[in-house]
C-alpha positions as CSV (number, residue, x, y, z in Angstrom):
1,M,115.7,95.2,113.3
2,G,112.8,96.1,115.9
3,A,113.1,95.6,119.9
4,A,111.4,96.7,122.7
5,F,113.1,98.6,125.7
6,V,112.1,97.8,129.3
7,S,112.3,100.2,132.4
8,L,112.1,99.3,136.3
9,R,111.0,101.7,138.7
10,I,113.6,101.4,141.6
11,A,112.9,103.6,144.7
12,G,110.7,105.8,142.7
13,I,113.0,106.4,139.9
14,W,112.5,104.8,136.6
15,Q,115.8,102.8,135.1
16,P,116.7,101.2,131.9
17,L,116.3,97.7,132.7
18,Q,116.6,95.5,129.0
19,R,116.7,95.8,125.5
20,V,114.7,92.7,124.1
21,P,115.5,92.3,120.4
22,I,113.7,90.4,118.1
23,P,115.4,86.9,117.4
24,L,117.7,87.8,114.3
25,V,116.0,85.7,111.6
26,D,115.6,88.6,109.1
27,N,116.8,92.3,110.0
28,R,114.3,93.6,107.7
29,L,111.9,92.8,110.5
30,H,110.5,95.4,112.6
31,A,108.5,95.6,115.9
32,R,105.2,96.7,115.0
33,S,103.0,96.2,118.0
34,L,103.8,95.2,121.6
35,S,101.6,93.9,124.9
36,L,103.1,93.0,128.2
37,D,101.3,91.6,131.3
38,G,102.8,90.9,134.3
39,D,106.0,88.9,133.3
40,T,105.0,88.0,129.9
41,L,106.1,90.5,126.9
42,V,104.8,90.1,123.6
43,L,106.2,91.5,120.4
44,G,104.4,91.5,117.0
45,S,106.7,92.5,113.9
46,Y,106.5,92.3,110.0
47,G,108.9,94.2,107.3
48,R,109.4,94.4,103.7
49,D,111.9,93.4,100.7
50,G,111.2,96.3,98.6
51,P,107.9,95.9,97.7
52,T,107.0,92.8,99.0
53,L,105.7,92.7,102.2
54,L,107.6,89.7,104.7
55,P,105.6,87.0,106.5
56,G,104.9,88.6,110.0
57,R,105.7,86.9,113.4
58,V,104.9,87.2,116.9
59,D,107.6,86.5,119.6
60,I,106.6,85.8,123.2
61,F,109.3,86.4,126.0
62,V,108.8,85.8,129.7
63,R,111.0,86.5,132.9
64,S,111.2,84.6,135.9
65,G,110.2,87.8,138.7
66,E,110.5,91.3,138.8
67,G,113.9,92.4,138.0
68,G,115.1,89.6,135.9
69,D,115.6,89.8,132.3
70,F,113.2,88.8,129.5
71,V,114.1,85.4,127.6
72,H,112.5,84.3,124.4
73,Q,110.1,81.8,124.8
74,T,108.3,81.1,121.5
75,T,107.4,82.3,117.9
76,L,104.0,82.4,116.5
77,V,103.7,82.6,112.8
78,A,100.3,82.9,110.9
79,P,98.6,79.6,109.3
80,N,98.8,80.9,106.0
81,A,102.2,82.8,106.3
82,S,100.4,86.1,106.1
83,S,102.6,89.4,105.5
84,L,100.4,91.3,108.3
85,F,100.4,88.7,111.0
86,G,101.1,90.4,114.1
87,I,100.3,94.2,113.1
88,S,98.4,94.0,116.4
89,V,98.8,92.2,119.8
90,A,97.1,91.9,123.0
91,I,97.6,89.8,126.3
92,D,95.8,89.7,129.1
93,G,96.8,86.8,131.7
94,D,97.1,83.5,129.7
95,D,95.0,84.9,126.6
96,L,96.8,86.2,123.8
97,I,95.1,87.8,120.5
98,V,96.9,88.2,117.3
99,G,95.7,91.0,114.5
100,D,96.1,89.9,111.0
101,Q,95.2,93.0,108.7
102,W,95.9,91.1,105.6
103,A,93.8,88.2,106.2
104,E,91.1,90.3,108.2
105,R,91.2,88.1,111.5
106,V,92.0,87.9,114.8
107,T,93.8,84.5,116.1
108,V,92.9,83.5,119.6
109,Y,95.8,81.9,121.8
110,R,95.7,80.3,125.2
111,R,98.6,79.5,127.6
112,G,98.6,76.1,128.7
113,N,100.1,74.9,132.3
114,V,103.5,74.1,131.0
115,G,103.6,77.4,129.0
116,Q,102.9,76.3,125.4
117,W,100.4,78.7,123.5
118,T,97.7,76.5,121.8
119,Q,95.3,78.3,119.2
120,T,91.8,78.3,120.5
121,G,89.8,80.3,117.8
122,Q,89.6,83.1,115.2
123,L,87.4,85.9,115.2
124,L,86.1,87.0,111.7
125,P,84.0,90.3,110.9
126,P,80.4,89.1,111.1
127,D,79.1,90.3,107.7
128,G,82.0,89.0,105.0
129,V,83.0,92.7,103.9
130,T,86.3,92.6,103.0
131,S,89.2,95.1,102.7
132,S,88.0,96.7,105.7
133,S,91.4,96.7,107.8
134,F,89.6,94.3,110.2
135,S,92.1,93.8,113.5
136,V,94.4,96.7,112.7
137,S,93.9,97.5,116.3
138,L,92.8,95.7,119.4
139,A,92.2,95.0,122.8
140,I,91.6,92.3,125.5
141,E,90.5,92.0,129.1
142,G,89.2,89.1,130.6
143,D,85.8,87.9,128.7
144,L,85.8,90.7,126.2
145,V,87.4,91.6,123.2
146,A,87.4,94.7,121.1
147,V,88.7,95.0,117.3
148,G,89.4,97.9,115.2
149,R,87.8,98.1,111.4
150,P,88.8,101.7,110.3
151,L,87.9,101.1,106.6
152,F,84.3,99.8,107.2
153,P,82.0,99.6,105.2
154,S,84.0,100.9,102.1
155,F,87.8,102.4,101.6
156,Q,86.4,105.6,102.9
157,G,85.1,104.8,105.9
158,P,83.9,106.1,108.3
159,G,85.0,102.8,110.2
160,A,83.8,100.6,113.1
161,L,84.5,99.3,116.2
162,L,83.5,95.7,117.2
163,V,83.1,94.0,120.4
164,Y,83.1,90.1,120.9
165,R,82.8,88.3,124.1
166,R,82.6,84.9,125.6
167,P,80.6,83.2,128.2
168,S,83.4,81.5,129.9
169,V,87.1,81.1,129.8
170,E,86.4,77.7,128.0
171,A,83.9,78.9,125.3
172,P,84.9,80.8,122.3
173,F,84.6,84.2,122.0
174,A,81.6,85.4,119.5
175,F,80.3,88.5,117.8
176,E,78.2,90.9,120.1
177,Y,78.0,94.5,119.1
178,S,79.3,96.8,116.4
179,Y,79.3,100.6,116.4
180,T,79.7,102.6,113.3
181,I,80.8,106.6,114.1
182,E,78.1,108.8,112.4
183,G,78.5,113.0,111.7
184,G,81.8,113.1,110.3
185,G,83.2,113.3,106.7
186,T,84.7,110.6,105.0
187,A,87.6,108.4,106.3
188,D,87.1,109.0,109.7
189,G,89.4,106.0,110.7
190,L,87.3,105.0,113.8
191,S,89.8,102.5,115.7
192,Y,92.5,102.8,113.3
193,S,94.7,103.4,116.1
194,Q,94.7,102.4,119.8
195,I,91.9,100.5,121.8
196,D,91.3,100.4,125.3
197,I,88.9,98.2,127.7
198,D,88.1,98.6,131.1
199,G,85.3,96.4,132.8
200,E,82.5,96.7,130.6
201,R,83.8,99.9,128.9
202,V,85.6,100.3,125.6
203,I,87.4,103.6,124.2
204,A,88.6,103.8,120.6
205,G,89.4,106.9,118.7
206,A,88.5,108.3,115.0
207,P,91.6,110.7,114.7
208,D,90.2,111.9,111.1
209,F,86.9,112.5,112.0
210,R,85.7,116.0,110.6
211,Y,82.9,117.8,112.8
212,G,79.9,118.9,110.7
213,G,80.9,116.3,108.2
214,T,83.3,118.7,106.5
215,T,86.2,117.2,104.6
216,G,89.6,118.1,103.5
217,P,92.9,119.1,105.2
218,A,92.0,122.6,106.1
219,A,88.6,121.1,107.9
220,P,88.3,122.9,111.3
221,G,88.6,120.5,114.4
222,R,90.0,117.2,113.6
223,G,89.5,113.8,115.8
224,A,86.9,112.4,118.1
225,V,86.9,109.4,120.5
226,V,84.1,107.0,120.9
227,V,83.5,105.3,124.5
228,L,81.0,102.3,124.5
229,E,79.4,101.1,127.5
230,R,77.4,98.3,128.4
231,Q,74.4,98.6,130.9
232,A,71.4,96.6,131.7
233,G,72.6,94.3,128.8
234,S,72.7,96.9,125.8
235,W,75.5,99.1,124.7
236,G,75.5,102.9,124.9
237,Q,77.8,105.2,123.4
238,W,79.4,108.6,123.9
239,I,81.4,110.6,121.5
240,L,84.3,112.7,122.9
241,M,85.5,116.0,121.3
242,P,88.4,118.5,122.6
243,S,87.1,122.0,123.8
244,D,89.8,123.6,121.6
245,A,89.0,121.6,118.4
246,G,90.0,124.1,116.0
247,S,93.4,123.9,117.2
248,V,94.1,120.2,117.5
249,F,94.9,117.3,114.6
250,D,94.8,113.8,115.4
251,F,92.6,114.1,118.4
252,G,92.1,110.3,119.7
253,V,95.2,108.8,117.7
254,G,96.2,107.6,121.5
255,V,93.6,106.5,123.9
256,A,93.6,105.0,127.5
257,L,90.9,104.0,129.9
258,K,90.9,103.4,133.8
259,G,87.6,103.4,135.6
260,D,86.0,107.0,135.4
261,R,88.9,108.5,133.7
262,A,89.7,108.5,130.0
263,L,92.9,109.8,128.5
264,V,93.4,111.1,124.9
265,G,96.4,112.0,123.0
266,A,96.3,114.8,119.9
267,Q,98.8,117.1,118.3
268,D,98.6,121.0,118.7
269,A,97.9,122.4,115.4
270,L,100.1,125.3,116.1
271,T,103.4,124.1,117.6
272,G,103.0,120.5,116.5
273,E,103.6,119.7,120.1
274,G,101.6,116.4,121.7
275,R,99.1,116.9,124.0
276,V,96.9,114.5,126.8
277,Y,93.2,115.8,127.3
278,A,91.8,114.0,130.5
279,F,87.9,113.2,130.8
280,V,86.1,112.2,133.4
281,R,82.5,110.2,133.4
282,G,80.0,112.0,135.3
283,E,76.4,111.1,135.9
284,S,75.2,111.1,132.5
285,Q,78.1,112.1,130.2
286,W,82.0,112.4,129.8
287,V,83.3,115.9,130.6
288,E,86.6,117.3,129.7
289,T,88.2,118.3,132.9
290,Q,91.9,119.0,132.0
291,R,94.0,119.5,128.5
292,D,97.7,119.6,128.3
293,L,97.7,117.5,131.4
294,F,101.6,117.0,131.3
295,G,102.0,119.9,129.6
296,G,103.8,119.6,126.1
297,S,104.8,116.1,124.9
298,G,107.6,116.3,122.2
299,D,107.4,117.5,118.9
300,N,104.9,115.5,117.5
301,E,101.6,113.7,118.1
302,V,100.7,111.6,121.2
303,T,100.4,108.3,119.4
304,S,100.1,105.9,122.1
305,I,99.0,106.1,126.0
306,S,99.1,103.4,128.7
307,I,97.8,103.7,132.4
308,F,99.0,101.5,134.8
309,G,98.7,101.8,138.5
310,D,99.1,105.6,139.2
311,N,101.2,105.8,136.1
312,V,101.0,106.8,132.6
313,L,102.9,105.8,129.7
314,V,102.8,108.4,126.8
315,G,104.7,107.8,123.4
316,V,105.6,110.5,121.0
317,P,107.4,109.6,118.1
318,S,109.7,112.2,116.2
319,F,110.4,113.0,112.8
320,Q,113.0,115.5,113.8
321,T,117.0,114.4,113.6
322,P,117.9,111.5,114.1
323,P,115.1,110.0,112.3
324,M,112.1,108.1,114.0
325,A,113.7,109.1,117.2
326,G,110.9,109.1,119.3
327,T,110.4,109.3,123.0
328,A,108.5,107.8,126.0
329,Y,107.6,109.8,128.8
330,I,106.3,108.1,132.0
331,H,104.3,110.7,134.5
332,S,102.7,110.0,137.8
333,L,98.8,110.7,137.3
334,S,99.8,113.3,140.1
335,D,102.2,115.1,137.9
336,G,99.0,116.3,135.9
337,T,97.1,117.7,139.0
338,V,95.3,120.9,138.3
339,P,92.5,122.5,140.3
340,D,90.1,119.9,141.3
341,I,86.6,121.2,140.4
342,S,83.3,119.9,141.0
343,L,80.2,121.2,139.9
344,T,76.9,120.8,141.2
345,L,73.8,122.0,139.6
346,D,70.4,122.8,141.7
347,R,68.1,123.7,139.0
348,V,64.3,124.4,139.3
349,S,61.9,123.4,136.8
350,A,60.9,125.6,133.8
351,N,57.4,126.2,135.2
352,A,58.5,126.8,138.7
353,C,58.2,130.6,140.2
354,S,60.5,130.1,143.3
355,R,64.5,130.2,143.2
356,P,66.8,130.5,140.3
357,A,69.1,127.7,139.6
358,V,72.1,127.7,141.9
359,V,75.9,126.2,141.0
360,I,78.2,125.5,143.4
361,A,81.8,125.6,142.4
362,S,84.2,123.7,144.8
363,W,88.2,123.6,144.2
364,M,91.3,122.6,146.1
365,S,94.5,124.3,144.5
366,D,97.6,126.7,144.9
367,G,97.1,130.0,143.1
368,S,95.5,128.8,139.9
369,Q,93.8,131.7,137.8
370,C,90.2,130.7,137.2
371,K,87.4,132.3,135.1
372,A,83.6,131.4,135.3
373,V,82.2,131.1,131.9
374,D,78.5,131.4,131.2
375,Q,75.8,131.4,128.4
376,G,74.2,134.8,129.4
377,V,72.6,133.5,132.7
378,L,74.8,134.7,135.5
379,T,73.0,137.5,136.9
380,N,74.4,137.3,140.7
381,T,77.8,136.1,142.1
382,R,78.8,136.0,145.4
383,W,82.3,134.8,146.8
384,P,83.6,134.0,149.9
385,Q,86.5,136.5,150.4
386,S,88.5,134.0,152.5
387,S,88.9,132.1,149.3
388,C,89.0,134.9,146.5
389,E,90.5,138.2,145.8
390,G,89.8,141.7,144.7
391,L,86.2,140.7,143.5
392,P,82.6,143.2,144.1
393,A,79.5,141.5,145.2
394,D,78.1,141.7,141.3
395,C,80.9,140.8,138.8
396,P,80.8,141.4,135.2
397,N,81.0,138.4,132.9
398,P,83.4,136.8,132.0
399,L,84.3,136.3,135.8
400,D,87.9,136.3,136.6
401,F,89.1,135.1,140.0
402,R,92.2,133.9,141.6
403,V,91.8,130.8,143.5
404,L,94.3,131.0,146.9
405,S,95.9,128.0,148.5
406,G,93.4,125.9,150.1
407,T,90.0,125.0,149.3
408,G,87.3,127.4,148.4
409,Q,83.7,127.7,147.0
410,A,81.9,130.0,144.7
411,R,78.0,130.4,144.5
412,F,76.3,131.4,141.7
413,T,72.5,132.3,140.8
414,A,71.9,131.5,137.1
415,S,68.2,132.8,135.9
416,D,66.8,134.7,132.9
417,Q,66.9,138.3,133.7
418,Q,63.3,138.5,132.6
419,S,61.6,135.2,134.1
420,G,64.0,134.8,136.8
421,Q,64.4,131.4,136.1
422,P,67.0,129.4,134.8
423,P,66.8,129.1,130.8
424,P,66.3,125.1,129.6
425,G,69.6,123.6,128.6
426,S,72.0,126.6,130.1
427,V,75.5,125.4,130.9
428,V,77.6,127.4,133.6
429,S,81.5,126.4,133.3
430,I,84.6,127.0,135.6
431,E,87.8,126.9,133.8
432,C,91.2,127.4,135.9
433,T,94.7,127.4,134.7
434,D,97.7,126.8,136.8
435,S,101.0,128.2,136.8
436,A,102.4,125.3,134.5
437,G,99.7,126.4,132.0
438,R,97.7,123.4,132.4
439,V,93.7,123.8,132.3
440,A,91.1,122.1,134.2
441,R,87.4,122.5,133.1
442,A,84.0,121.5,134.8
443,S,80.5,122.4,133.8
444,A,77.0,121.8,135.2
């Protein structure tokens, strides 16, 4: 029997509040999906009777106010009693979308003035291709819906992420854009797991993506994340990959997006612990700034991440004893604070003959160990003695240093030793590790 567990923060401490069970109509049903918005909780569930899939259902619970118990309000069932109705759910205000992987559709509901839920439409794939697992994952925010399709165009993937939009609350959602990941191997599984929306940005993972198109379980570096962003009426794409690609599995199995920050879940290939990576949107690209954001998370991959306010909820299932006894971790974003490093690059043009490029690394930290990593272009480095210790005027590479308490800056001149000019495309990076082993990185 499935259930959701609700916690409430009281005086800064999270405390268990309520176990919300699925109404007992069949103890073979198990909660598969969950979405919470304000005082409304939605649970999607389905089950099996031996080899037979049981019809799925969606149960909606409401509460009268913060601190009150969630009470069952209504149950939604598929029009054709599909067995995978409710495999995914998402609620935003008075809008609810329900995925039905078996029927390859998304059913749209809207809540009326007296709390009743009415079906207002359905979202279907735009091309009629079937058996693509359309709707296995989805998200809604405002007038935007994103739907996962991991087995498109065939069972081997690589998968697609679809965007639907409505011009107003009264209008139906219509298909707008589809993106298919390229450059990996087969069965990349784009959007098989979580999808998140923030404004005009959509994030989804491809946890089985193999870099360079290699395949097989021994392929180095598995997993990637796609970020779509709509600017000036058109959609652009970014592919996010971990800096330590060879040491993680299922990068992108959990994702969350808030403003210019993206969080990505994965699993350490050596220890099996869950990891959370942090990315920040720069002027032209997404940059990985932290890995192991909150330290190791459990003994399995991070399968779900949610950002709410200044908090992060991280879901980590477990296959240890007792079976399937997973854990949910709640972190403050400040818990993951490591050196706040910003880099600016003052680069001259390739045909200029004056000064070299200058990189300024600024930080605020307390006793973090840092190093400058370059691509063979650092020829001279000067360090403020008040901020760093034990460094000569010219330092060999790699440049290791310790950031003392407070703030500081380091100035690099980056130039080719023969021409005196910064090589086109050269990159300088700063990497810092704090006492807890958390890593921050920034590049310019």
